[in-house]
Every structure is written in C-alpha cells, then in structure tokens.
C-alpha positions, -999 to 999 in steps of 0.1 A, spaced: -791 -26 -246 -826 -11 -235 -851 -11 -258 -850 25 -266 -808 21 -282 -827 -14 -301 -861 4 -315 -836 33 -325 -814 8 -343 -840 -6 -360 -858 23 -371 -817 30 -392 -816 -1 -405 -851 1 -417 -844 43 -430 -812 24 -443 -828 2 -467 -855 30 -479 -818 48 -488 -809 19 -506 -835 9 -526 -846 46 -535 -804 51 -548 -808 16 -566 -842 30 -584 -825 65 -592 -793 47 -607 -814 21 -630 -835 51 -644 -805 75 -648 -781 46 -661 -789 9 -662 -819 11 -684 -806 35 -713 -792 25 -746 -760 34 -752 -765 60 -774 -785 78 -748 -759 72 -715 -733 87 -739 -756 119 -737 -763 126 -705 -730 117 -700 -730 87 -678 -712 64 -706 -674 70 -724 -676 51 -753 -653 45 -778 -622 54 -758 -584 46 -769 -558 36 -739 -530 63 -734 -513 48 -713 -514 16 -687 -492 1 -660 -492 -10 -621 -497 12 -594 -486 7 -555 -504 -32 -542 -500 -37 -579 -531 -24 -592 -533 -23 -627 -540 9 -644 -551 24 -673 -555 62 -687 -582 63 -715 -594 95 -737 -628 97 -756 -627 101 -792 -663 116 -793 -682 138 -774 -652 157 -765 -655 185 -737 -690 174 -727 -696 178 -700 -700 142 -678 -710 128 -645 -676 107 -643 -661 118 -605 -630 109 -587 -638 79 -561 -665 69 -589 -668 30 -593 -673 19 -633 -670 -6 -654 -639 -8 -681 -652 -34 -709 -649 -37 -747 -675 -53 -770 -653 -68 -793 -668 -102 -801 -647 -133 -787 -627 -109 -758 -624 -130 -724 -634 -116 -695 -650 -83 -713 -655 -65 -680 -637 -52 -655 -645 -31 -625 -626 -5 -612 -623 35 -596 -617 68 -611 -586 79 -599 -590 112 -613 -614 126 -649 -609 159 -664 -629 172 -693 -615 141 -723 -593 118 -706 -600 97 -670 -571 74 -652 -586 43 -638 -573 19 -612 -587 -16 -622 -601 -42 -593 -572 -66 -609 -537 -75 -611 -534 -75 -650 -542 -55 -674 -569 -69 -697 -560 -92 -732 -584 -70 -751 -569 -34 -740 -559 -24 -774 -578 -42 -798 -606 -14 -801 -648 -9 -788 -640 -3 -754 -664 19 -735 -662 30 -694 -700 31 -681 -706 46 -640 -716 17 -620 -736 16 -588 -717 11 -557 -732 -11 -533 -704 -18 -504 -707 13 -487 -743 0 -482 -732 -34 -474 -708 -20 -450 -738 6 -430 -758 -26 -429 -732 -54 -412 -728 -25 -386 -759 -19 -376 -765 -58 -369 -736 -57 -346 -746 -32 -328 -780 -44 -326 -765 -78 -310 -738 -62 -287 -757 -71 -250 -725 -51 -232 -689 -43 -231 -675 -7 -243 -697 0 -273 -725 -8 -251 -713 15 -235 -709 42 -261 -742 36 -273 -759 42 -241 -742 78 -244 -744 83 -281 -780 64 -288 -794 67 -251 -787 105 -245 -768 97 -214 -746 121 -204 -712 117 -212 -685 118 -184 -647 135 -181 -618 129 -159 -607 155 -137 -582 179 -148 -561 192 -120 -536 205 -147 -549 219 -178 -529 223 -209 -525 257 -223 -510 259 -257 -498 291 -267 -505 283 -303 -543 276 -294 -569 303 -283 -589 294 -253 -620 279 -269 -594 255 -284 -574 250 -261 -607 238 -235 -618 217 -266 -581 198 -267 -585 194 -227 -615 179 -227 -609 158 -261 -584 143 -237 -602 137 -205 -635 124 -222 -644 90 -209 -669 79 -238 -674 110 -258 -665 148 -266 -684 169 -290 -658 195 -307 -686 224 -324 -663 237 -349 -687 269 -369 -664 282 -402 -632 296 -404 -628 284 -366 -594 266 -365 -611 224 -361 -584 214 -382 -557 226 -363 -574 215 -334 -585 184 -338 -543 178 -347 -531 193 -315 -555 166 -298 -530 139 -319 -502 153 -313 -511 149 -270 -527 120 -274 -496 102 -293 -476 106 -264 -496 84 -242 -512 61 -265 -504 33 -289 -526 41 -321 -549 64 -329 -579 61 -350 -587 95 -377 -618 92 -397 -641 116 -421 -663 109 -443 -651 119 -472 -617 114 -490 -606 151 -491 -611 155 -456 -594 123 -444 -562 142 -470 -563 170 -453 -560 154 -422 -532 130 -430 -513 157 -447 -513 179 -413 -509 152 -392 -479 138 -413 -466 180 -414 -470 181 -370 -445 151 -373 -465 123 -364 -461 90 -384 -496 82 -400 -505 57 -425 -539 60 -447 -554 33 -452 -578 31 -487 -585 24 -522 -553 47 -535 -576 54 -565 -596 76 -540 -565 92 -524 -548 129 -537 -515 120 -554 -498 146 -526 -508 121 -499 -499 89 -515 -466 84 -499 -487 74 -467 -507 52 -483 -499 19 -470 -495 8 -502 -469 34 -508 -450 25 -475 -454 -14 -482 -434 -4 -516 -406 14 -498 -407 -11 -471 -362 -30 -473 -389 -62 -466 -410 -57 -502 -379 -66 -526 -378 -100 -507 -417 -100 -508 -419 -92 -547 -393 -121 -554 -414 -147 -538 -447 -132 -561 -430 -134 -591 -418 -169 -585 -453 -181 -579 -466 -165 -607 -438 -185 -629 -449 -216 -614 -483 -213 -627 -473 -196 -661 -458 -228 -666 -482 -248 -654 -509 -238 -678 -485 -244 -710 -496 -279 -705 -522 -288 -731 -548 -307 -723 -538 -341 -735 -505 -351 -720 -489 -382 -704 -487 -391 -668 -456 -381 -669 -460 -341 -679 -496 -345 -655 -469 -349 -625 -450 -320 -631 -478 -301 -638 -493 -311 -601 -458 -299 -586 -459 -268 -604 -493 -259 -596 -482 -270 -562 -453 -250 -558 -468 -221 -570 -494 -224 -541 -465 -230 -517 -450 -200 -526 -484 -178 -525 -489 -189 -488 -456 -175 -479 -460 -141 -497 -494 -138 -478 -475 -147 -447 -448 -120 -457 -473 -94 -470 -495 -102 -434 -462 -94 -412 -452 -62 -431 -483 -51 -430 -493 -57 -388 -455 -40 -386 -468 -11 -404 -500 -5 -390 -487 -13 -352 -458 11 -356 -486 42 -372 -492 70 -343 -521 76 -364 -544 54 -390 -568 74 -408 -595 62 -434 -631 70 -443 -653 57 -427 -660 23 -449 -617 25 -453 -620 18 -413 -638 -17 -421 -605 -24 -445 -600 -63 -436 -567 -47 -428 -580 -35 -395 -596 -65 -387 -600 -72 -348 -580 -40 -340 -593 -20 -319 -581 18 -305 -586 33 -276 -593 68 -293 -611 70 -324 -611 105 -335 -643 112 -364 -641 145 -386 -668 162 -399 -691 142 -380 -722 169 -394 -718 156 -432 -723 115 -425 -750 97 -420 -756 81 -384 -754 43 -396 -719 56 -417 -706 69 -384 -708 39 -363 -688 22 -383 -653 33 -369 -668 34 -336 -673 -3 -334 -632 0 -331 -633 22 -302 -632 27 -270 -637 64 -269 -647 86 -293 -643 123 -300 -668 135 -328 -659 171 -349 -678 194 -371 -709 220 -373 -743 207 -381 -754 243 -396 -733 235 -426 -740 210 -452 -759 177 -446 -754 143 -454 -773 134 -485 -807 122 -482 -822 107 -513 -858 92 -505 -874 111 -488 -892 85 -466 -859 78 -451 -852 113 -444 -886 112 -426 -875 83 -412 -848 101 -389 -819 90 -412 -809 126 -420 -803 139 -386 -767 132 -376 -753 113 -344 -739 148 -333 -765 166 -345 -787 149 -314 -755 149 -290 -754 191 -296 -794 190 -293 -795 168 -261 -762 183 -239 -744 210 -224 -714 195 -225 -705 207 -260 -668 226 -267 -680 257 -293 -649 273 -309 -656 307 -309 -626 330 -324 -628 326 -365 -597 332 -385 -608 336 -422 -635 363 -424 -637 401 -423 -662 403 -391 -688 421 -409 -688 389 -436 -691 367 -404 -719 385 -390 -748 374 -408 -742 334 -400 -733 348 -363 -767 358 -357 -787 331 -380 -765 302 -364 -745 304 -331 -761 329 -312 -733 353 -317 -716 339 -302 -685 341 -326 -655 362 -323 -634 375 -348 -596 374 -348 -577 409 -347 -559 396 -375 -587 391 -398 -619 416 -385 -612 442 -406 -588 431 -438 -602 440 -471 -591 441 -506 -557 467 -510 -584 505 -515 -614 491 -510 -633 513 -483 -670 502 -488 -689 471 -471 -673 436 -477 -702 422 -479 -725 431 -511 -756 419 -529 -767 425 -564 -803 423 -572 -816 415 -602 -850 420 -591 -871 436 -621 -844 430 -647 -866 403 -667 -840 374 -657 -859 343 -655 -846 311 -643 -844 281 -671 -848 243 -662 -829 219 -679 -845 183 -680 -818 162 -686 -799 175 -656 -829 184 -638 -808 213 -626 -813 251 -628 -791 280 -646 -797 315 -649 -774 329 -679 -779 363 -677 -781 368 -640 -743 359 -646 -736 379 -675 -744 404 -651 -720 388 -623 -694 392 -648 -698 432 -651 -697 434 -614 -663 413 -615 -651 434 -646 -655 462 -624 -637 452 -597 -604 438 -616 -602 473 -622 -597 486 -591 -565 458 -581 -533 474 -579 -509 458 -608 -494 433 -582 -524 421 -567 -541 388 -577 -563 379 -552 -579 345 -554 -618 343 -570 -646 317 -563 -675 316 -586 -705 294 -568 -737 282 -570 -762 254 -557 -769 242 -594 -747 222 -611 -762 238 -643 -752 271 -635 -721 261 -631 -713 247 -662 -723 276 -682 -702 296 -657 -672 275 -668 -681 273 -707 -686 314 -706 -653 316 -683 -629 298 -705 -639 320 -739 -635 356 -718 -607 371 -726 -613 395 -701 -607 378 -674 -575 360 -682 -548 360 -658 -577 364 -627 -570 339 -601 -603 319 -606 -622 291 -596 -657 280 -603 -677 253 -580 -708 243 -567 -714 252 -532 -711 215 -519 -679 211 -545 -664 241 -527 -670 231 -490 -640 238 -469 -621 257 -494 -624 297 -487 -612 321 -514 -604 364 -506 -632 369 -530 -666 347 -535 -691 351 -554 -725 336 -550 -748 333 -578 -789 320 -565 -798 314 -597 -836 312 -591 -860 339 -604 -897 333 -609 -931 351 -598 -942 322 -576 -913 328 -553 -904 289 -557 -866 288 -545 -861 255 -541 -822 241 -529 -819 274 -516 -848 264 -482 -814 245 -470 -803 276 -453 -771 254 -440 -755 250 -474 -759 291 -480 -742 291 -449 -710 272 -464 -715 291 -495 -717 329 -471 -686 316 -451 -663 307 -477 -651 347 -484 -625 361 -467 -621 397 -474 -651 401 -501 -688 381 -504 -709 392 -531 -747 374 -534 -760 379 -565 -803 373 -571 -840 383 -570 -849 397 -539 -885 397 -554 -879 358 -558 -864 351 -521 -875 378 -495 -904 358 -486 -882 335 -470 -872 339 -435 -836 335 -436 -833 359 -470 -855 387 -453 -830 386 -431 -801 384 -451 -816 415 -468 -820 436 -439 -784 428 -426 -777 442 -459 -795 474 -454 -780 476 -417 -740 461 -427 -740 458 -460 -740 469 -496 -767 470 -519 -764 475 -554 -793 468 -584 -789 450 -613 -801 484 -637 -767 497 -624 -753 474 -649 -777 472 -672 -761 492 -701 
C-alpha cells in the first residue's frame, strides 16, 4: 500500500478513537454517573419491573418480557437493538447482573434477549431493573478492521484499497450483450449491467423513490446464476431486514446473520438460528446438548466432602459432559457450515459480517446498501471479505451520526460512497422516481440532483381524490407568536402552538376525504421533543380517530413513505437560529417521503435567511401553495 492510503487509514483510526471517547463520555454523563432516581426520571432505567413471561428463543437464548410498575406511559430511551443490563438489587442473589439486547420496547413493556442460555435464579425474587448500556462492540470491530487494513500489503484487499482510498478509477469488463430486463427502466438496467461487469467497485446512486432496492435485488438475482454465495450488507438492521425480505420474495435462498433480538419478527424464519432449529439434524444436536447438560447436573450434585469412589464418579461425569459438549460443537459447526455454504445470499449488518460463523469466508461479490449512512471504518468490515464491491446509496440523504466535532473535522463524517461520487465519473444514477408527484420531487431535484430526475408517468400527477390545489404546501407561522421552547433534560426543542396549527390544517384536510378514502398520513419533525408532544396530543384527540396516522422523527421515518406528509420545523426565534435544520440532507429525506401531498409548517422569518429555505420559499411561490397561520388562528 502506498503512503497516501496508509495516511488515510491512520487518520481514520485517530478520528474513530475521538468518536469513541466522545460517545463514552456522553454515555457516562447521561447515564452512568446519575443516581437511580435521576436515571429513572430521564428514561435510562426501568426500576422496579416485574417479569410477565420468560422462555427460550432460537439459538438457545433465554428471553424475558418485563413490565414497569411505576412511571407508566412516561417517555424512555430504550429502543430495539439497544444493549442493556438486566439486574436485581435483591441481597445475596448469585450473578445479580446479566447483559442482553432489547427485542422490542413499547411504552411500558420490554422483551430482552439475554446473553445467556439460562434464566437467572432471582427472576421472581423482586427488586429487578433494566439499565441502558454503552455498546462497545461496534467500536472494537471497526478498530480491528482498520488494523487489518493497515497491515495489508498486497492481494485483493490491497487492490480494493487502491481504488476506494487511492481513488484509482474502477475498471469494468466489456459488455457484449447487455441485459435489457423489461421490469427495469433504462437507468436501472444500466446500473445492473455495470454492477455485473465491475472488476473492483461499482457505485449505484439511488435518490428517493428511484427503485434502488428493486435494482439491487435484480443484481442479486443475476449474480446468483453464476456465483456460489453473495454477501449483502447495510448499516442498520431495518435496512438488512428489508433486503432479506425482498431477496427471499424473489425466490432466492437467504440466511440472515445477526443477533436474533435485533431482527424483525417477519424475518426470523430466514435467520441462521431459525434455519438450524428447523433442520432435521437439529433434533440429534439437541439430544446431545441435553445429555451433556444432564451429566454436568449430576456431577454438581456431589458435596465437597466425599470419598474416593464419589470423586472418581464426579470426574467421569465431567469427562462425559465435556465429550458430549465437544460432539455437540462439531455437529453444530457442521450444520452451520452446511446452511451457510448452501445459501445463495448471506445478509448481515456491517458488524454482523464480523460474526464468528463468517470467519475465514470470502465472497466474490459484496453488496452494500445505504452506504451513505455508514461511517467509513464500518463500511470496511464487510469489504475485508470481498473480491469486489457494489456500493449503493445517496449522500444527499441522512448522513451517519458523528458525535465528536473533532472526529468530524478529522474526516469521519465523510462516507466512502460520498468520496467516490465526488471523484469518479463512473457513477450510475437511477433517474426515474416512482414515489411522488412531480412538484413534490421538483425542489429536491433542483437542489441535490441537478435536475436529472424524472417522475414516472404513473406518479407525476397523482394526487388526493378531488384535490386540485398544489401538492406542496407551506403553512407559515411568521407573526403568529409561536415561540420554540428548549427542553433541558432531553436537549431537544418543541413548539406546541405550531403543532396545534398543523392540526387545524389536518382537520380541514380530513373534511375533504371521500367516505371510503383513508390515505396514509405521517406527521414528522426533526425534534424528538416535538414528536413526543405530537404523540401525546394525538392519543387524546377524538377528531383524528379512524385516520391512518404515523408520528416519527425524520430520522426514524427514513425509508418510509405515505400519501400525505406533514413536517413540523419547530424553530421560531428572533435570532434566525435553525440548529438541526441546517442539515439540509435531513430535510431532503423529509420532503421526499410524501406521495400525493406535502405540508411543511414553519416560521418563514426564522428559516428564510438560510439559502436552502430561501430557495424553498421561492419554489413555493413558483409551484406550491402558500398559507398563512393567521387563516387558522380563529
């Protein structure tokens, strides 16, 4: 590897260290150093809780479903996939703490998959709690990956580094008979052909609604005809689950690797654990494990003071247990190897690609979806296993989260696909979008995609039945006196009056719906505190009963779409401070979720000084519908 590449890797390692330190310090400040009462108040601890159900899931993992008994319905920080400590404060309890991962968490109930095969003895003794933990494993995997990359001197990985870091132009095999698949459009077909022809790297740039997932599934179908097993990855479990589902629907055999607690229920049947459990050989494997466990139980029954004969019998029992366990491991490894080798596709998150069952396995082709949402060190985790790479994503949508400003300045916030798109001509843009009305698409198309996108005939003019007005509306709160508020505990902002104005527009819209019509509607905001308020008000609002409503943060809504989308911008102040709203990529995501109607609610006097929002307001004058909040004040 040349000096330029080594320098880049060293900078990445330094930036990653800064990010880890910032993340850990934030965790300590928010959670670890706080007394129990404060952790409960801020939603980082549930205590006390009561177990409602327990048992064993795939992979012999113990699980427990718990319910909180106090602070019912109060906001909390627990999310699916978070690492937690499940513990008891009961005096004298053996092994009083067990780590686990949240399978799901709603307002008052949580399912935890424990990192153990046994349920704790203290489960029904009371004084039980759950704490949110700092998850260090992702950093450990990324650090190990960068070390391995830095030590690589030659071979296929060095070739990929020359292209992806050294920015050598990728090469492609000549295409004598290009595929012309009738179910794909011209730009999608072009991307599929180039993905199949690439020698090292292919970049598929997929703006919102352009069928990126459809294109990738077609790439997988074509590759499966000639390659043994393809590795397909993405940064989040949600994205991997979507790919797994779509690939399976295409009739391709797929094995989903990863902690089963982080997998959506509809995908469980595709997981390695579920396929092992359903395999005929699993019955024999289970018998061997039970026998081994029985031998160990018998051996433990002997007391400390016993004679030579008993001592010898205990030794024999432990020996038999060890032999049975070794046999079980062999059977399990053989079964795993059979399932993985037999699969046409393996799907996993980046960290999941570092799973021990994939150790020493190499793949001819790696597909990385949502590459623009991933830190570069994480992207390299699956690349270590690949002969060539297909990167797909859109750098003009949500970026990866970087908590350390120093790490961001050191280059951690720039993704691998972003640098490739900036430096290469060989980037294949999907140009036809199938989601939204042409006018909803229009503003993002100008701002981010140089006007290259085209709305498909099937969507370019579609709208709500009976609606003749523009499908993009700005509801202006300027001059209404709606001032944002800052929540010190959550470090987030809200604007309840702005939301009440939004509701007035929604009531008005509902009156226009035909009797049988019930379009899907999303209410989204960049601020978690505003979302909390929206959820709370909507629960009590009888006028909204029967509506198909979703309430989310913008980040939480990425990848989804609805017929109608309302965006509550929140910011309203005399200093023109807009905070989060400066990240225009986040707003690109928000504005491209709507199929038939987009309603943006905000204060033009606060946001209008920023070039992006100034351009948006001009677009509203040109193609949209402007409404002032004063129309609804009475």
